[in-house]
C-alpha positions in Angstrom: -1.5 -4.9 28.0 -3.4 -3.7 24.7 -6.7 -3.9 26.6 -5.3 -2.1 29.7 -3.8 0.7 27.7 -7.4 1.2 25.9 -9.2 1.0 29.4 -6.8 3.8 30.6 -7.6 5.8 27.5 -11.3 5.4 28.0 -11.0 6.8 31.6 -8.8 9.6 30.3 -11.5 10.6 28.0 -14.5 10.1 30.3 -12.8 12.4 32.9 -12.9 15.1 30.2 -16.4 16.6 30.0 -15.6 18.0 26.4 -14.7 14.6 25.1 -18.3 13.5 24.4 -17.3 10.0 25.1 -20.3 7.5 25.7 -20.8 6.4 29.5 -20.6 2.7 30.2 -23.6 0.8 28.4 -23.9 3.5 25.7 -22.4 4.4 22.4 -22.1 7.3 19.8 -24.4 6.6 16.9 -25.2 8.6 13.8 -29.0 8.8 13.8 -30.5 10.5 10.7 -34.0 10.9 11.9 -35.8 11.5 15.3 -39.6 10.7 15.5 -41.1 13.3 17.9 -44.3 12.1 19.7 -46.7 13.4 22.1 -47.8 12.1 25.5 -50.9 10.3 23.9 -48.6 8.4 21.3 -49.3 10.5 18.3 -46.6 11.5 15.9 -45.9 15.2 16.2 -42.9 15.6 13.8 -40.0 13.8 12.2 -36.6 15.7 12.5 -33.9 15.3 9.9 -30.7 15.6 11.7 -28.6 15.8 8.6 -26.8 19.0 7.6 -24.7 19.9 4.7 -20.9 20.3 5.0 -19.8 21.7 1.7 -21.6 19.3 -0.8 -22.1 16.3 1.7 -24.6 15.9 4.2 -23.5 15.0 7.8 -25.5 13.0 10.1 -25.8 14.1 13.7 -24.5 11.6 16.3 -26.4 10.8 19.5 -25.5 8.7 22.8 -27.6 5.7 22.6 -27.7 2.3 24.4 -24.8 0.1 23.1 -25.6 -2.5 20.4 -24.7 -5.7 22.4 -23.6 -8.0 19.5 -23.6 -8.2 15.7 -26.5 -9.1 13.8 -25.2 -11.5 11.1 -28.3 -13.9 11.9 -31.0 -14.0 14.2 -33.3 -11.2 15.4 -31.6 -8.8 17.8 -33.2 -5.5 18.3 -31.5 -2.5 19.8 -33.0 -0.7 22.7 -35.0 2.7 21.8 -33.0 3.0 18.4 -33.1 1.0 15.3 -33.7 0.7 11.6 -37.3 1.3 10.4 -37.9 -2.6 10.2 -37.3 -3.2 13.8 -38.6 0.2 15.1 -41.8 0.7 13.1 -42.3 -2.7 11.5 -41.8 -1.3 7.9 -40.9 -3.9 5.2 -39.3 -1.9 2.2 -37.0 -5.0 1.5 -40.0 -7.6 1.7 -38.3 -9.8 4.6 -40.2 -12.6 6.0 -39.5 -11.7 9.6 -40.3 -8.1 10.0 -43.4 -8.7 12.1 -41.2 -10.6 14.5 -38.6 -7.9 14.6 -40.9 -5.3 15.5 -42.4 -7.4 18.3 -39.0 -8.0 19.7 -38.0 -4.3 19.5 -41.2 -3.4 21.7 -40.6 -6.5 24.1 -36.9 -5.3 24.4 -38.3 -2.0 25.8 -40.7 -3.6 28.3 -38.1 -5.9 29.5 -35.1 -3.5 29.8 -37.0 -0.5 31.1 -39.6 -2.3 33.3 -39.2 0.2 35.8 -40.0 3.0 33.6 -43.0 1.9 31.7 -45.2 4.2 33.7 -43.0 7.3 33.1 -44.4 9.9 30.4 -41.7 9.2 27.9 -41.7 5.4 27.7 -45.6 5.3 28.3 -45.8 7.6 25.1 -43.3 5.5 23.2 -45.1 2.3 23.6 -48.6 3.9 22.8 -47.1 5.2 19.6 -45.7 1.8 18.7 -49.4 0.1 19.3 -51.1 2.9 17.2 -49.9 1.9 13.7 -46.8 4.1 13.5 -46.4 3.6 9.7 -50.1 4.7 9.1 -49.5 7.9 11.2 -46.3 8.9 9.2 -48.1 8.0 5.8 -51.0 10.1 6.8 -48.8 13.4 7.0 -48.3 14.6 3.5 -45.5 16.9 4.5 -43.4 13.8 5.4 -44.0 11.9 2.3 -40.7 12.6 0.6 -38.7 12.0 3.9 -40.6 8.8 4.4 -39.6 7.4 0.9 -36.1 8.3 1.8 -36.2 6.3 5.0 -37.6 3.3 3.2 -35.0 3.4 0.5 -32.1 3.3 2.9 -33.7 1.4 5.7 -32.7 4.4 7.8 -31.9 4.3 11.6 -34.2 6.4 13.9 -34.9 7.1 17.6 -37.7 9.0 19.4 -38.1 12.1 21.5 -41.1 13.1 23.7 -42.6 16.5 22.6 -41.7 19.3 24.9 -38.8 17.3 26.4 -35.4 19.1 27.0 -33.5 15.9 26.1 -32.3 15.4 22.6 -33.7 11.9 22.3 -35.6 9.5 24.6 -32.2 7.7 25.1 -31.0 10.7 27.2 -34.3 10.4 29.3 -33.4 6.8 30.3 -30.0 7.0 30.6 -29.7 7.7 34.3 -32.0 4.5 35.0 -29.8 2.2 32.6 -26.6 3.4 34.3 -27.9 2.6 37.8 -28.9 -1.0 36.7 -26.7 -3.6 38.4 -24.4 -5.5 36.0 -25.0 -8.7 37.8 -23.3 -10.9 40.2 -19.4 -11.6 39.7 -19.0 -14.8 38.0 -15.1 -14.7 37.3 -12.2 -12.8 37.4 -11.2 -10.1 34.7 -8.0 -10.6 32.8 -7.7 -6.9 32.3 -8.2 -5.6 35.9 -7.4 -8.9 37.8 -10.6 -8.3 40.0 -13.7 -10.3 40.4 -16.4 -9.2 37.9 -19.3 -10.0 35.8 -17.8 -11.5 32.8 -18.9 -10.2 29.3 -20.3 -13.1 27.1 -19.9 -11.1 23.9 -17.9 -8.0 23.2 -19.1 -5.1 21.0 -18.0 -4.9 17.5 -15.1 -2.9 16.4 -15.8 -0.6 13.4 -13.8 1.6 11.2 -10.9 -0.9 10.3 -10.2 -0.7 6.7 -11.8 -3.4 4.6 -13.4 -5.2 7.4 -17.0 -5.9 7.8 -18.9 -2.6 7.6 -21.1 -3.7 10.7 -18.0 -4.3 12.7 -15.6 -6.9 13.5 -14.5 -8.7 16.9 -11.4 -8.8 18.4 -12.1 -11.8 20.8 -14.5 -14.5 19.9 -14.8 -18.2 20.3 -17.3 -19.5 17.7 -16.2 -23.2 17.4 -15.9 -26.0 20.0 -12.4 -26.5 18.9 -11.6 -23.3 20.4 -13.1 -23.7 23.7 -11.9 -25.5 26.8 -13.4 -26.6 30.3 -16.9 -26.7 28.9 -16.6 -22.9 28.6 -18.5 -21.1 25.7 -17.8 -17.9 23.9 -15.9 -15.2 25.6 -15.8 -17.1 28.8 -12.8 -18.7 27.5 -11.0 -15.4 27.7 -12.7 -13.6 30.6 -12.9 -10.1 30.6 -15.3 -8.0 32.7 -18.3 -6.2 31.2 -16.9 -2.9 32.4 -13.5 -3.5 31.0 -15.0 -5.0 27.7 -17.2 -1.8 27.4 -14.2 0.6 28.1 -11.8 -1.0 25.5 -14.3 -1.5 22.6 -15.5 2.2 23.2 -12.1 3.5 23.3 -10.9 1.5 20.1 -14.2 2.6 18.4 -13.3 6.3 19.3 -10.1 5.9 17.8 -11.2 4.3 14.8 -14.1 6.9 14.2 -14.0 8.5 10.7 -13.4 11.9 12.2 -10.7 10.5 14.5 -7.3 12.3 14.4 -5.7 9.2 15.8 -5.6 7.0 13.0 -4.1 6.4 9.5 -4.1 3.7 6.9 -1.1 2.1 5.3 -2.3 -0.2 2.6 -4.7 -2.7 4.2 -3.3 -1.8 7.8 -5.0 0.6 9.9 -3.0 2.1 12.5 -4.3 3.8 15.8 -2.0 5.8 18.3 -2.6 7.5 21.5 -0.6 9.0 24.4 -1.1 8.1 28.1 -1.3 11.7 29.2 -3.7 14.4 27.7 -1.0 17.2 27.8 2.5 15.6 27.3 5.6 17.8 27.1 5.9 16.9 23.3 2.7 16.4 21.7 3.8 13.2 19.6 0.0 12.3 19.2 -0.6 15.6 17.1 2.7 15.1 15.0 2.6 11.3 14.5 0.6 10.8 11.3 3.0 13.2 9.6 5.7 10.7 9.4 3.6 8.1 7.7 1.1 9.8 5.4 1.1 12.9 3.2 -0.4 16.1 4.4 -3.2 17.0 2.2 -4.8 19.4 4.2 -3.8 22.6 6.2 -0.4 24.6 5.6 1.8 23.3 2.7 5.0 23.4 5.0 3.2 21.4 7.9 5.3 18.3 7.5 8.6 20.4 7.5 7.6 22.2 10.7 6.6 18.6 12.1 10.1 17.5 11.6 11.5 20.6 12.9 9.6 20.1 16.1 10.9 16.6 16.3 14.4 17.6 16.0 14.3 20.2 18.6 12.6 17.9 20.8 15.4 15.5 20.8 18.2 17.9 21.1 20.2 17.6 24.3 18.6 19.4 27.1 15.3 19.9 25.2 13.8 16.8 26.2 13.6 15.0 29.5 14.6 11.4 29.3 12.7 10.6 32.6 9.5 12.0 31.2 7.0 9.0 32.4 4.5 9.7 29.6 3.8 6.6 27.5 2.8 6.2 23.8 0.8 3.5 22.1 0.8 2.3 18.4 -1.6 -0.5 17.4 -1.7 -2.0 14.0 -5.1 -3.8 12.9 -6.0 -5.5 9.6 -9.3 -7.3 8.7 -9.4 -11.2 9.1 -12.9 -12.5 7.9 -15.3 -11.5 10.7 -12.4 -10.7 13.1 -9.9 -8.3 13.7 -5.9 -9.3 13.5 -3.5 -7.4 15.4 -0.5 -6.9 13.0 1.7 -5.1 15.6 1.7 -3.4 19.0 4.2 -0.8 20.2 4.3 0.8 23.6 7.1 3.0 25.2 7.8 6.4 26.3 7.3 9.5 24.1 11.0 10.1 24.1 11.9 6.6 22.9 9.4 6.9 20.1 10.7 10.4 19.1 14.4 9.3 19.2 13.7 6.4 17.0 11.6 8.4 14.5 14.5 10.8 14.4 16.9 8.2 13.8 14.9 6.9 10.9 14.7 10.5 9.3 18.4 10.7 9.6 19.0 7.3 7.9 16.8 8.2 5.1 18.7 11.6 4.6 20.3 11.9 1.3 20.9 14.6 -1.3 18.0 15.9 -3.1 16.9 18.1 -6.0 15.1 21.4 -5.6 11.7 19.9 -6.4 11.9 16.9 -3.9 10.0 16.6 -0.8 11.7 18.2 2.3 11.6 14.8 3.8 10.3 11.2 3.3 7.6 9.8 5.0 6.3 6.1 4.9 4.0 6.7 1.9 6.8 7.9 -0.2 8.7 4.7 0.7 6.0 2.3 0.0 4.8 3.9 -3.4 8.5 3.7 -4.6 8.6 -0.1 -4.1 5.0 -1.1 -4.6 4.1 -3.0 -7.8 2.9 -0.3 -10.2 3.4 2.0 -7.3 0.0 1.0 -5.9 0.2 0.5 -2.4 -2.8 -1.7 -2.2 -0.8 -4.2 -4.1 2.2 -4.1 -1.6 2.4 -7.0 1.1 0.7 -5.8 4.5 3.7 -7.8 6.1 6.4 -5.7 4.6 4.5 -2.6 5.5 4.2 -3.6 9.2 7.8 -4.6 9.3 9.0 -1.1 8.0 6.9 0.5 10.6 8.4 -1.9 13.3 11.8 -0.7 12.2 10.7 3.0 12.3 9.4 2.7 15.9 11.7 0.6 17.6 14.9 1.2 15.8 15.5 -2.3 14.5 17.0 -3.3 11.3 14.9 -2.7 8.1 13.6 -5.8 6.6 15.9 -7.3 4.0 12.7 -7.7 1.6 12.6 -3.7 1.7 16.0 -3.6 0.2 15.3 -6.5 -2.4 12.1 -4.9 -3.5 13.8 -1.6 -4.0 16.6 -3.2 -6.0 14.0 -4.9 -8.4 12.2 -1.8 -8.8 15.2 0.1 -10.0 16.3 -2.7 -12.4 12.8 -2.7 -13.7 12.4 0.9 -14.3 16.2 1.5 -15.1 16.1 4.5 -12.9 17.4 5.5 -9.4 15.1 8.0 -7.6 15.7 10.0 -4.7 13.5 7.6 -2.6 15.3 4.5 -3.9 18.7 5.8 -3.1 17.5 6.9 0.4 16.0 3.5 1.1 19.2 1.6 0.1 21.3 4.0 2.1 19.0 3.6 5.3 18.9 -0.3 5.1 22.7 -0.6 4.8 23.7 2.0 7.2 21.4 0.7 10.0 22.3 -2.8 9.2 26.0 -2.2 9.8 25.5 -0.1 12.5 23.3 -2.3 14.6 25.4 -5.5 14.0 28.6 -3.5 14.5 30.4 -4.2 11.2 33.5 -2.2 10.8 32.0 -0.7 7.6 32.1 3.0 6.5 28.5 4.5 6.5 27.1 6.0 3.3 27.1 9.8 3.3 24.3 12.1 2.5 26.1 13.2 -0.7 28.9 12.3 -3.1 31.6 10.6 -1.0 34.8 10.6 -3.0 36.7 8.6 -0.4 34.3 5.6 -0.5 36.2 2.7 -1.6 33.3 0.1 -2.2 33.6 -1.4 -5.6 29.9 -1.1 -6.3 29.8 2.4 -5.3 32.7 3.3 -7.4 31.0 1.5 -10.5 27.8 3.3 -10.0 29.8 6.6 -10.0 31.4 5.5 -13.2 28.2 4.6 -14.8 26.8 8.0 -14.1 29.9 9.8 -15.5 29.6 7.6 -18.7 26.1 8.5 -19.0 26.8 12.2 -18.6 29.5 12.1 -21.3 26.8 10.5 -23.7 24.1 13.2 -22.7 26.6 16.1 -23.5 28.1 14.4 -26.6 24.7 13.5 -28.2 22.0 15.8 -26.5 18.4 14.7 -26.9 19.5 11.0 -27.8 16.3 8.7 -27.7 17.9 5.9 -25.5 20.7 6.6 -23.1 23.1 3.9 -21.6 21.1 3.9 -18.4 17.9 2.7 -20.4 19.9 0.1 -22.3 22.6 -1.0 -19.8 21.9 -0.1 -16.3 20.4 -3.5 -15.3 23.3 -5.4 -16.6 26.0 -2.9 -15.6 24.5 -3.2 -11.8 24.6 -7.0 -11.8 27.4 -8.1 -14.3 29.9 -5.4 -14.9 32.4 -7.2 -16.7 29.9 -7.7 -19.7 29.4 -4.0 -20.4 31.7 -1.6 -18.9 34.7 -2.4 -21.6 32.5 -1.7 -24.3 31.1 1.4 -22.8 34.7 2.8 -22.1 35.6 2.3 -25.9 32.4 4.1 -26.8 33.3 6.8 -24.2 36.5 7.7 -26.2 34.5 8.6 -29.3 32.0 10.6 -27.4 34.5 12.7 -25.7 36.0 13.8 -29.2 32.5 15.2 -30.1 32.7 17.8 -26.9 33.9 21.1 -28.3 34.9 22.4 -24.7 38.5 21.2 -23.9 38.0 22.3 -20.3 34.9 20.1 -20.1 36.8 17.1 -21.5 39.6 17.6 -18.8 37.0 17.9 -16.0 35.3 14.7 -17.2 38.7 12.7 -17.4 39.6 14.0 -14.1 36.5 12.5 -12.6 37.0 9.2 -14.4 40.6 9.1 -13.1 39.4 9.6 -9.5 37.1 6.7 -9.9 39.5 4.3 -11.8 42.2 4.8 -9.2 40.4 2.4 -6.8 39.2 -0.1 -9.6 41.7 -2.7 -10.5 39.4 -4.8 -12.7 35.6 -5.2 -13.4 33.8 -8.1 -11.4 31.9 -10.5 -13.1 29.1 -10.3 -10.7 27.8 -8.1 -8.0 25.9 -9.4 -4.9 22.7 -7.7 -3.8 24.3 -5.5 -1.4 26.9 -4.4 -3.9 24.0 -3.7 -6.4 22.6 -1.3 -3.7 26.2 0.3 -3.5 26.1 0.8 -7.3 22.7 2.6 -7.1 23.9 4.8 -4.3 27.1 5.7 -6.1 25.1 6.4 -9.5 22.5 8.6 -7.6 25.2 10.5 -5.7 27.4 11.1 -8.9 24.4 12.3 -10.7 23.3 14.7 -8.3 26.7 16.2 -7.9 26.8 17.0 -11.7 23.6 19.1 -11.2 24.3 20.6 -8.1 26.7 23.7 -8.0 28.8 24.3 -4.9 26.6 27.3 -3.8 23.5 25.2 -4.1 25.2 22.5 -1.8 25.9 25.0 0.7 22.3 26.1 0.6 21.0 22.6 0.9 23.2 22.0 4.1 21.9 25.3 5.6 18.1 24.3 4.9 18.8 20.9 6.2 20.3 22.4 9.6 17.3 24.8 9.6 14.6 21.9 9.5 16.7 20.3 12.4 16.5 23.3 14.5 20.3 23.7 14.5 
């Protein structure tokens, strides 16, 4: 299914003349230098294709014959393009086999382009390669600096015939190479189900975070233990040469550094694409906003994206029978291979509905300086060790993404990790409270437990003991803050961890201290208000429990956060927040 969807994506791009995707047998490659030669095989010029974009140089990309396999070992030249060791026989790194590399490069041209050796372009190139190309370059003083740079980086290069309208010699020979037969069918392709010439090796996939820079493989068999029926390498998982080219080209396009169809979460690289080019709702454009921070463009781009989503799933605004499908693929490195962490496919409406539900589950009262909505980055940073997402388990990140996209319960480790962070930091942030609320509400809803859902803001009717105790702790902290302004250590910093796990050990003591603190307040009306809040909470607390479970600790944190926000949020501000929320949703 994955390869079929990628092959379809390749066909979608190939049918678009403006996509610039490489035809079968070719790939887009950044080539910094083009050597221009004349018909007699003499160097005419060296063109530097790099141009400044701001303070960085950007190398121009050309469509060149595809690299057939990785070059971890052995001599494997590319056709008509390569680094200066293969293409010119230069030896800046003092390798022992450079002469052999250069000879293989020339021999590959003669073999692969046997029917074109008498054409002006190929004839001129072979003449140039026999006329001491390095000496020709070094004899041109104007290229001394460029040649030093090429040697230092072992730069890639290709060629062009002087006076040709083609950008490189690769364009000149493209029709010839595209018309060459692939060979006789020797098996059935698992992707198309049709007889095909099976690809022995598949092209490497580049762009997966922390994978081998030269590219990693999705399908490979490099040990006899993985092979069967006397078949070698990829004949054990037969994929036709055309299908192998299509899926690798499509995936490399999605993983390109300029691609808008990918993002990284920790060690996982996520790519996504839509089946149709012009869907009714462009989820392909909005998708990254729900996962990563928007660092470019309008500052309210994320809010506008959420507004678009809510308007899309409103009744009558989105057709459930829309056949367009959407695909999400999670990849991570695994030595020289690529591991598939998750694969999601469904209709655009299904994805949009599940993401909207995820945002609803995370919705919680917030302060004026908080983000309008929480994306996946916010959640992971809140629970990661030292708030560094690179130290977070990839398995947990992938599990949360699965929950976002298919509407399943959030992983229990998300709630546990959040509780551990709160206890370690002695603080409940908006993100922490939102995570706990989402985990509990979704779990109860999916498993059809007859349990009250936690509200967006303070719910005085909530009867959960943990929630009430969290509210009580927030009130006691507020009394201390008003009685002893500027105190160096609040009860939250001293007692939160114990109060949220073993209430019986600290609450009686704090209630005694509360009486002394209330006396310090010089506003009788304020004392009456605080006592009234305490009375509301105590109406539902008969005794302090000796221990709170992990779920009750989550209730405690939500109650604490709700009560704290209620203290600092006047009624007029609550109404404004509700209006802004409705505005974001498009209501």
